[in-house]
TISE-817558 format. One line per field, with one value per residue (C-alpha): residue number from 1; x, y, z. Coordinates in nm, 3 decimals. Example, Ala and Ser with C-alpha at 12.3 -4.5 7.8 and 13.67 -1.06 7.14 Angstrom:
<kelums>
i c(1_2) $
x c(1.230_1.367) $
y c(-0.450_-0.106) $
z c(0.780_0.714) $
</kelums>
This chain:
<kelums>
i c(1_2_3_4_5_6_7_8_9_10_11_12_13_14_15_16_17_18_19_20_21_22_23_24_25_26_27_28_29_30_31_32_33_34_35_36_37_38_39_40_41_42_43_44_45_46_47_48_49_50_51_52_53_54_55_56_57_58_59_60_61_62_63_64_65_66_67_68_69_70_71_72_73_74_75_76_77_78_79_80_81_82_83_84_85_86_87_88_89_90_91_92_93_94_95_96_97_98_99_100_101_102_103_104_105_106_107_108_109_110_111_112_113_114_115_116_117_118_119_120_121_122_123_124_125_126_127_128_129_130_131_132_133_134_135_136_137_138_139_140_141_142_143_144_145_146_147_148_149_150_151_152_153_154_155_156_157_158_159_160_161_162_163_164_165_166_167_168_169_170_171_172_173_174_175_176_177_178_179_180_181_182_183_184_185_186_187_188_189_190_191_192_193_194_195_196_197_198_199_200_201_202_203_204_205_206_207_208_209_210_211_212_213_214_215_216_217_218_219_220_221_222_223_224_225_226_227_228_229_230_231_232_233_234_235_236_237_238_239_240_241_242_243_244_245_246_247_248_249_250_251_252_253_254_255_256_257_258_259) $
x c(-5.008_-4.710_-4.463_-4.242_-3.909_-3.771_-3.864_-3.852_-3.761_-4.006_-3.781_-3.914_-3.746_-4.019_-4.187_-4.070_-3.883_-3.588_-3.322_-3.083_-3.201_-3.110_-3.363_-3.452_-3.662_-4.002_-4.144_-3.835_-4.092_-4.363_-4.684_-4.920_-4.607_-4.462_-4.123_-3.846_-3.458_-3.199_-3.138_-3.499_-3.439_-3.140_-3.348_-3.576_-3.271_-3.172_-3.478_-3.507_-3.228_-3.185_-3.344_-3.569_-3.418_-3.732_-4.064_-4.068_-4.389_-4.367_-4.137_-3.845_-3.825_-3.532_-3.243_-2.972_-2.731_-2.450_-2.227_-2.127_-2.195_-2.410_-2.461_-2.812_-2.893_-3.026_-2.873_-3.076_-2.849_-2.945_-2.760_-2.587_-2.236_-2.177_-2.417_-2.338_-2.451_-2.141_-2.066_-1.928_-1.718_-1.761_-2.044_-2.250_-2.552_-2.424_-2.105_-1.882_-2.076_-2.363_-2.482_-2.391_-2.617_-2.539_-2.815_-2.553_-2.533_-2.924_-3.054_-3.221_-3.086_-3.255_-3.149_-3.419_-3.451_-3.661_-3.776_-3.996_-4.305_-4.649_-4.937_-4.845_-5.079_-5.013_-4.598_-4.331_-3.981_-3.769_-3.448_-3.228_-3.049_-2.815_-2.829_-2.669_-2.893_-3.100_-3.428_-3.628_-3.592_-3.891_-3.928_-4.135_-4.308_-4.431_-4.610_-4.744_-4.948_-4.865_-5.194_-5.224_-4.914_-5.000_-4.761_-4.645_-4.498_-4.432_-4.174_-3.977_-3.964_-3.693_-3.900_-4.307_-4.395_-4.641_-4.784_-4.913_-5.298_-5.559_-5.748_-5.467_-5.177_-5.174_-4.984_-4.899_-4.700_-4.590_-4.296_-4.090_-3.860_-3.555_-3.205_-2.967_-2.563_-2.386_-2.333_-2.705_-2.934_-3.306_-3.544_-3.912_-4.128_-4.401_-4.694_-4.936_-5.191_-5.159_-5.432_-5.715_-5.543_-5.435_-5.153_-5.165_-4.904_-4.598_-4.331_-4.041_-3.784_-4.034_-4.323_-4.612_-4.896_-5.184_-5.256_-5.541_-5.755_-5.561_-5.635_-5.287_-5.265_-5.221_-5.091_-5.091_-4.839_-4.532_-4.441_-4.572_-4.530_-4.516_-4.268_-4.236_-3.949_-3.825_-3.676_-3.527_-3.463_-3.261_-3.314_-3.031_-3.092_-3.040_-2.699_-2.556_-2.477_-2.658_-2.616_-2.775_-2.620_-2.879_-2.822_-3.026_-3.302_-3.540_-3.832_-4.121_-4.418_-4.721_-4.777_-5.067_-5.353_-5.253_-5.265) $
y c(-5.946_-5.804_-6.029_-5.829_-6.011_-5.778_-5.670_-5.353_-5.195_-4.875_-4.622_-4.379_-4.106_-4.077_-3.727_-3.472_-3.383_-3.643_-3.360_-3.472_-3.829_-4.187_-4.427_-4.707_-4.993_-4.959_-5.187_-5.066_-4.843_-5.024_-4.975_-4.728_-4.593_-4.267_-4.418_-4.350_-4.392_-4.175_-4.036_-3.911_-3.759_-3.605_-3.477_-3.329_-3.117_-2.990_-2.860_-2.683_-2.491_-2.361_-2.397_-2.229_-2.152_-2.124_-2.227_-2.535_-2.488_-2.356_-2.464_-2.273_-2.050_-1.828_-1.837_-1.620_-1.638_-1.375_-1.627_-1.539_-1.189_-0.901_-0.810_-0.944_-0.677_-0.319_-0.038_0.297_0.493_0.773_1.094_1.085_1.035_0.691_0.527_0.194_-0.130_-0.371_-0.741_-0.786_-1.108_-0.912_-1.128_-1.396_-1.580_-1.899_-1.874_-1.657_-1.340_-1.117_-0.809_-0.469_-0.226_0.156_0.441_0.691_0.974_1.004_0.904_0.597_0.358_0.044_-0.273_-0.426_-0.729_-0.858_-1.165_-1.309_-1.461_-1.612_-1.512_-1.678_-1.855_-1.812_-1.691_-1.559_-1.493_-1.504_-1.312_-1.262_-0.949_-0.833_-0.463_-0.316_0.027_0.166_0.417_0.216_-0.149_-0.230_-0.519_-0.518_-0.765_-0.665_-0.848_-0.647_-0.828_-0.553_-0.334_-0.342_-0.353_-0.532_-0.506_-0.650_-0.367_-0.358_-0.143_-0.268_0.076_0.012_-0.320_-0.200_-0.415_-0.236_-0.332_-0.105_-0.291_-0.113_0.057_0.142_0.097_-0.147_-0.180_-0.589_-0.620_-0.329_-0.532_-0.791_-1.040_-0.954_-0.937_-0.575_-0.754_-0.735_-1.129_-1.234_-1.301_-1.250_-1.361_-1.295_-1.425_-1.337_-1.488_-1.324_-1.358_-1.178_-1.382_-1.278_-0.977_-1.049_-1.086_-1.435_-1.464_-1.334_-1.504_-1.327_-1.548_-1.853_-1.618_-1.627_-1.405_-1.427_-1.137_-1.320_-1.035_-0.751_-0.692_-0.556_-0.225_-0.173_0.049_0.139_-0.047_0.124_-0.098_-0.395_-0.771_-0.995_-0.961_-0.998_-0.788_-0.730_-0.442_-0.362_-0.030_0.089_0.439_0.571_0.740_1.101_1.197_0.825_0.568_0.301_-0.004_-0.372_-0.701_-0.920_-1.281_-1.622_-1.427_-1.723_-1.657_-1.915_-2.043_-2.265_-2.176_-2.390_-2.219_-2.079_-2.392) $
z c(-1.317_-1.183_-0.972_-0.693_-0.677_-0.412_-0.038_0.103_0.415_0.462_0.699_0.952_1.134_1.448_1.487_1.289_0.934_0.878_0.961_1.220_1.278_1.086_0.937_1.110_1.008_1.015_1.387_1.543_1.723_1.857_1.694_1.856_2.126_2.101_2.163_1.922_1.910_2.044_1.707_1.683_2.038_1.903_1.636_1.873_2.041_1.742_1.663_1.976_1.927_2.274_2.619_2.862_3.215_3.428_3.238_2.967_2.831_2.477_2.171_2.101_1.800_1.887_2.126_2.151_2.442_2.272_2.261_1.925_1.951_1.964_1.606_1.592_1.825_1.698_1.932_2.028_2.247_2.509_2.443_2.801_2.845_2.834_2.677_2.476_2.347_2.418_2.404_2.724_2.914_3.260_3.336_3.188_3.314_3.098_2.896_2.872_2.752_2.743_2.617_2.796_2.797_2.910_2.920_2.945_3.191_3.309_2.939_2.753_2.603_2.420_2.197_1.952_1.746_1.470_1.286_1.041_1.160_1.037_1.272_1.635_1.817_2.217_2.195_2.494_2.534_2.848_2.896_3.201_3.332_3.574_3.713_4.035_3.968_3.740_3.720_3.481_3.315_3.045_2.780_2.477_2.245_1.925_1.662_1.295_1.011_0.794_0.897_1.296_1.538_1.812_2.131_2.531_2.780_3.095_3.350_3.623_3.834_4.033_4.241_4.086_3.810_3.539_3.274_2.999_2.861_2.621_2.909_3.124_3.274_3.546_3.856_3.903_4.162_4.396_4.542_4.333_4.495_4.269_4.319_4.275_4.166_3.816_3.875_3.973_3.690_3.702_3.432_3.306_3.111_2.948_2.702_2.495_2.247_1.931_1.790_2.034_2.157_2.546_2.786_2.921_3.206_3.341_3.536_3.757_3.859_4.018_4.066_3.804_3.797_3.527_3.318_3.096_3.192_2.984_2.648_2.457_2.300_1.913_1.729_1.284_1.165_1.036_0.765_0.571_0.584_0.911_1.161_1.552_1.709_2.146_2.252_2.606_2.737_3.024_3.186_3.372_3.752_3.707_3.716_3.656_3.401_3.496_3.280_3.234_3.161_2.911_2.871_2.744_2.532_2.446_2.177_2.216_2.041_2.101_2.474_2.627_2.820_3.169_3.395) $
</kelums>
């Protein structure tokens, strides 16, 4: 027979692992409810790591507002004069800095960011940009399972928005509503489902478009291991060196179905 001579208070930290919250006696949280203490809300905020500016669906997996530099991004610069990838204080959507990408005189420049990932469910990415002039601006999102590379690809040709699909290049919107100015930022968010090999939706500023009828293209993987990456490219107009300011890149997972 065992006699317990000391009572114990069982700590709880609400939902999630105890990374940032402080323990509290069991019973402080109402049984059967989803109400937790401010310390647990602090844990949630720390886990998010960033914010979503135009669409709050999904969980933030990666956030970069370029306030700490641009070293995480790999540039691929065009051969034209003036092609550059710079940490810039000339324009920003939030904070004091952005990434300034210059296409070079009549050529194309791009930037890429890569991170490790298991096979995701519905995933998305959002970014904001400011530009006065360009020939084309494009964005790509990739997932590689080590054998096959699945990717999304959109092109903004002046104000016409195109989507690369498994079957063809589709015109989604022939005249998107956007502002051309170095100090005014537009925002795009694309959501896709690598597991189902299809697009989900795209948001341009406050306009949302269901693109779930389109399947995504694929290619043989070029490197092993599971990973995701994004790439953004600007193409300058003939005879000019155009640039774009990029800010507030946000990658998401656990996106819901289209609503």
